[in-house]
PyMOL commands that place a pseudoatom at each C-alpha (Angstrom):
pseudoatom trace, name=CA, resn=MET, resi=1, chain=A, elem=C, hetatm=0, pos=[57.411, 113.736, 125.391]
pseudoatom trace, name=CA, resn=GLU, resi=2, chain=A, elem=C, hetatm=0, pos=[55.955, 111.782, 128.280]
pseudoatom trace, name=CA, resn=ARG, resi=3, chain=A, elem=C, hetatm=0, pos=[57.957, 111.673, 132.387]
pseudoatom trace, name=CA, resn=TYR, resi=4, chain=A, elem=C, hetatm=0, pos=[56.926, 108.370, 134.370]
pseudoatom trace, name=CA, resn=LEU, resi=5, chain=A, elem=C, hetatm=0, pos=[57.633, 108.802, 138.076]
pseudoatom trace, name=CA, resn=GLU, resi=6, chain=A, elem=C, hetatm=0, pos=[58.482, 104.842, 138.179]
pseudoatom trace, name=CA, resn=ASP, resi=7, chain=A, elem=C, hetatm=0, pos=[60.992, 102.839, 136.034]
pseudoatom trace, name=CA, resn=TYR, resi=8, chain=A, elem=C, hetatm=0, pos=[58.335, 100.091, 135.896]
pseudoatom trace, name=CA, resn=GLN, resi=9, chain=A, elem=C, hetatm=0, pos=[56.121, 102.057, 133.949]
pseudoatom trace, name=CA, resn=LYS, resi=10, chain=A, elem=C, hetatm=0, pos=[58.790, 103.062, 131.657]
pseudoatom trace, name=CA, resn=ARG, resi=11, chain=A, elem=C, hetatm=0, pos=[57.544, 101.409, 128.185]
pseudoatom trace, name=CA, resn=ARG, resi=12, chain=A, elem=C, hetatm=0, pos=[60.677, 99.325, 126.549]
pseudoatom trace, name=CA, resn=LEU, resi=13, chain=A, elem=C, hetatm=0, pos=[61.578, 100.517, 122.515]
pseudoatom trace, name=CA, resn=THR, resi=14, chain=A, elem=C, hetatm=0, pos=[63.548, 97.868, 120.420]
pseudoatom trace, name=CA, resn=GLU, resi=15, chain=A, elem=C, hetatm=0, pos=[61.330, 98.102, 117.030]
pseudoatom trace, name=CA, resn=ARG, resi=16, chain=A, elem=C, hetatm=0, pos=[63.555, 100.425, 115.369]
pseudoatom trace, name=CA, resn=PHE, resi=17, chain=A, elem=C, hetatm=0, pos=[60.387, 102.089, 113.216]
pseudoatom trace, name=CA, resn=ASP, resi=18, chain=A, elem=C, hetatm=0, pos=[59.701, 103.069, 117.574]
pseudoatom trace, name=CA, resn=ILE, resi=19, chain=A, elem=C, hetatm=0, pos=[63.034, 103.820, 117.926]
pseudoatom trace, name=CA, resn=LEU, resi=20, chain=A, elem=C, hetatm=0, pos=[63.493, 105.796, 115.258]
pseudoatom trace, name=CA, resn=THR, resi=21, chain=A, elem=C, hetatm=0, pos=[59.859, 107.374, 115.596]
pseudoatom trace, name=CA, resn=ALA, resi=22, chain=A, elem=C, hetatm=0, pos=[61.252, 108.740, 119.034]
pseudoatom trace, name=CA, resn=VAL, resi=23, chain=A, elem=C, hetatm=0, pos=[64.150, 110.231, 118.012]
pseudoatom trace, name=CA, resn=ASN, resi=24, chain=A, elem=C, hetatm=0, pos=[62.516, 111.956, 114.890]
pseudoatom trace, name=CA, resn=ILE, resi=25, chain=A, elem=C, hetatm=0, pos=[60.043, 113.776, 118.048]
pseudoatom trace, name=CA, resn=LEU, resi=26, chain=A, elem=C, hetatm=0, pos=[63.097, 115.037, 119.960]
pseudoatom trace, name=CA, resn=LYS, resi=27, chain=A, elem=C, hetatm=0, pos=[64.771, 116.375, 117.083]
pseudoatom trace, name=CA, resn=SER, resi=28, chain=A, elem=C, hetatm=0, pos=[61.773, 117.745, 116.578]
pseudoatom trace, name=CA, resn=GLN, resi=29, chain=A, elem=C, hetatm=0, pos=[61.743, 119.494, 120.416]
pseudoatom trace, name=CA, resn=GLY, resi=30, chain=A, elem=C, hetatm=0, pos=[65.024, 120.504, 119.360]
pseudoatom trace, name=CA, resn=TYR, resi=31, chain=A, elem=C, hetatm=0, pos=[67.322, 118.066, 121.399]
pseudoatom trace, name=CA, resn=ASP, resi=32, chain=A, elem=C, hetatm=0, pos=[70.637, 117.994, 118.944]
pseudoatom trace, name=CA, resn=ASP, resi=33, chain=A, elem=C, hetatm=0, pos=[72.822, 114.423, 118.738]
pseudoatom trace, name=CA, resn=ASP, resi=34, chain=A, elem=C, hetatm=0, pos=[73.881, 114.768, 122.073]
pseudoatom trace, name=CA, resn=GLU, resi=35, chain=A, elem=C, hetatm=0, pos=[71.391, 114.877, 124.190]
pseudoatom trace, name=CA, resn=LEU, resi=36, chain=A, elem=C, hetatm=0, pos=[69.526, 112.012, 122.397]
pseudoatom trace, name=CA, resn=ILE, resi=37, chain=A, elem=C, hetatm=0, pos=[70.712, 109.433, 124.106]
pseudoatom trace, name=CA, resn=ALA, resi=38, chain=A, elem=C, hetatm=0, pos=[71.190, 111.171, 127.803]
pseudoatom trace, name=CA, resn=GLU, resi=39, chain=A, elem=C, hetatm=0, pos=[66.522, 112.640, 127.295]
pseudoatom trace, name=CA, resn=ILE, resi=40, chain=A, elem=C, hetatm=0, pos=[65.309, 108.447, 125.481]
pseudoatom trace, name=CA, resn=ILE, resi=41, chain=A, elem=C, hetatm=0, pos=[66.375, 106.451, 127.902]
pseudoatom trace, name=CA, resn=ARG, resi=42, chain=A, elem=C, hetatm=0, pos=[64.502, 108.381, 130.949]
pseudoatom trace, name=CA, resn=VAL, resi=43, chain=A, elem=C, hetatm=0, pos=[61.452, 108.306, 129.226]
pseudoatom trace, name=CA, resn=PHE, resi=44, chain=A, elem=C, hetatm=0, pos=[61.991, 104.944, 127.882]
pseudoatom trace, name=CA, resn=TYR, resi=45, chain=A, elem=C, hetatm=0, pos=[63.692, 100.878, 127.475]
pseudoatom trace, name=CA, resn=VAL, resi=46, chain=A, elem=C, hetatm=0, pos=[65.930, 101.089, 125.012]
pseudoatom trace, name=CA, resn=ASP, resi=47, chain=A, elem=C, hetatm=0, pos=[68.322, 98.474, 122.826]
pseudoatom trace, name=CA, resn=LEU, resi=48, chain=A, elem=C, hetatm=0, pos=[71.555, 100.358, 122.543]
pseudoatom trace, name=CA, resn=ASP, resi=49, chain=A, elem=C, hetatm=0, pos=[72.310, 98.688, 119.816]
pseudoatom trace, name=CA, resn=THR, resi=50, chain=A, elem=C, hetatm=0, pos=[69.478, 99.791, 117.415]
pseudoatom trace, name=CA, resn=PHE, resi=51, chain=A, elem=C, hetatm=0, pos=[68.935, 103.270, 118.937]
pseudoatom trace, name=CA, resn=ASN, resi=52, chain=A, elem=C, hetatm=0, pos=[73.004, 103.652, 117.810]
pseudoatom trace, name=CA, resn=GLU, resi=53, chain=A, elem=C, hetatm=0, pos=[72.235, 102.095, 114.164]
pseudoatom trace, name=CA, resn=VAL, resi=54, chain=A, elem=C, hetatm=0, pos=[70.033, 104.326, 114.030]
pseudoatom trace, name=CA, resn=VAL, resi=55, chain=A, elem=C, hetatm=0, pos=[71.755, 107.050, 115.842]
pseudoatom trace, name=CA, resn=SER, resi=56, chain=A, elem=C, hetatm=0, pos=[73.819, 106.368, 112.974]
pseudoatom trace, name=CA, resn=ALA, resi=57, chain=A, elem=C, hetatm=0, pos=[71.606, 105.781, 109.835]
pseudoatom trace, name=CA, resn=ALA, resi=58, chain=A, elem=C, hetatm=0, pos=[69.852, 109.000, 109.899]
pseudoatom trace, name=CA, resn=ALA, resi=59, chain=A, elem=C, hetatm=0, pos=[73.140, 110.771, 110.692]
for i in range(1, 59): cmd.bond("trace and resi %d" % i, "trace and resi %d" % (i + 1))
show_as sticks, trace
zoom trace
């Protein structure tokens, strides 16, 4: 995943499909469920309610 130097450069993830895609990419890179949220918020602004729904549905 891309790394940004400044918070204002982060993309917003609010759509379920986009969050699911990001989660799948992170899992393919070896991140487990406990590490997902920490990593994803480093890279994106995330709708946490939708993120939790996506992770719960995937489990």
